[in-house]
C-alpha positions as CSV (number, residue, x, y, z in Angstrom):
1,X,-7.5,0.3,7.2
2,X,-4.3,-0.4,9.1
3,X,-4.5,-3.4,11.4
4,X,-1.8,-4.7,13.8
5,X,-0.6,-8.3,13.4
6,X,2.0,-10.5,15.3
7,X,4.8,-9.5,12.9
8,X,3.7,-6.0,11.8
9,X,0.6,-4.6,10.1
10,X,-1.9,-5.3,7.3
11,X,-3.2,-2.4,5.2
12,X,-6.3,-2.3,3.0
13,X,-5.4,-0.6,-0.3
14,X,-7.5,0.6,-3.2
15,X,-5.4,1.1,-6.4
16,X,-5.9,3.2,-9.5
17,X,-3.8,1.8,-12.3
18,X,-2.6,3.8,-15.3
19,X,-2.5,7.0,-13.3
20,X,-0.3,9.9,-14.5
21,X,1.9,9.7,-11.4
22,X,2.5,7.0,-8.8
23,X,2.0,7.6,-5.1
24,X,-0.2,7.5,-2.1
25,X,-3.3,9.7,-2.6
26,X,-5.1,9.7,0.7
27,X,-8.0,7.3,1.7
28,X,-11.2,6.2,0.1
29,X,-13.9,3.9,1.5
30,X,-11.8,2.8,4.5
31,X,-8.8,1.9,2.4
32,X,-5.5,3.6,1.5
33,X,-5.8,5.1,-2.1
34,X,-2.7,4.5,-4.2
35,X,-2.3,5.7,-7.8
36,X,0.0,3.6,-10.0
37,X,1.5,4.5,-13.3
38,X,1.7,0.8,-14.3
39,X,-1.1,-1.0,-16.2
40,X,-2.8,-4.0,-14.5
41,X,-1.1,-6.4,-16.8
42,X,1.1,-9.4,-15.8
43,X,1.5,-8.2,-12.3
44,X,3.1,-4.9,-13.2
45,X,0.7,-2.8,-11.0
46,X,1.2,-5.2,-8.1
47,X,5.0,-4.9,-8.4
48,X,4.7,-1.1,-8.6
49,X,2.4,-1.0,-5.6
50,X,4.9,-2.8,-3.4
51,X,7.7,-0.4,-4.5
52,X,5.5,2.7,-3.8
53,X,4.4,1.4,-0.3
54,X,8.0,0.3,0.6
55,X,9.3,3.7,-0.3
56,X,6.5,5.5,1.6
57,X,7.1,3.4,4.7
58,X,10.9,3.2,4.5
59,X,10.9,-0.7,4.6
60,X,12.4,-3.2,2.2
61,X,10.3,-4.7,-0.6
62,X,10.8,-8.1,1.0
63,X,8.9,-6.9,4.1
64,X,5.7,-6.5,2.0
65,X,3.5,-9.4,1.0
66,X,0.3,-9.2,-1.1
67,X,-2.2,-11.1,1.0
68,X,-5.3,-10.8,-1.2
69,X,-6.6,-9.0,-4.3
70,X,-4.0,-10.0,-6.8
71,X,-6.4,-9.3,-9.7
72,X,-8.6,-6.7,-8.0
73,X,-8.4,-3.0,-7.3
74,X,-9.0,-3.7,-3.6
75,X,-6.0,-5.3,-2.1
76,X,-4.6,-6.2,1.3
77,X,-0.9,-6.0,2.1
78,X,1.0,-7.4,5.0
79,X,4.1,-5.4,6.1
80,X,6.5,-6.9,8.6
81,X,8.5,-5.0,11.1
82,X,6.4,-1.8,11.4
83,X,3.9,-0.6,13.9
84,X,0.4,0.8,13.2
85,X,1.5,4.2,14.6
86,X,4.6,4.3,12.3
87,X,2.5,3.3,9.3
88,X,-0.1,6.0,10.0
89,X,2.6,8.6,10.3
90,X,4.2,7.7,7.0
91,X,1.0,7.1,5.0
92,X,-1.5,9.5,6.5
93,X,0.6,12.4,7.9
94,X,-1.4,14.9,10.1
95,X,-2.4,18.1,8.4
96,X,-0.7,21.1,10.0
């Protein structure tokens, strides 16, 4: 799901567009599950995905690149300037 790269990490994401509320919703089938309020029209869901992930990780939107899955629910994002451990803490916090 979260893989290290030379500049940061890549994250496999599964999106659910037109959800009631946007946000990270756990994992499903080895990918981060993200619910998006935006419809999958004219890139609106992709833009919202970047905003949601940037906010969750505490990075700028410019640090996030959509690598694959522009027109699919299964996507891969590259995030620069973050470690695998930091991404896991922000996106999949331990249950206490």
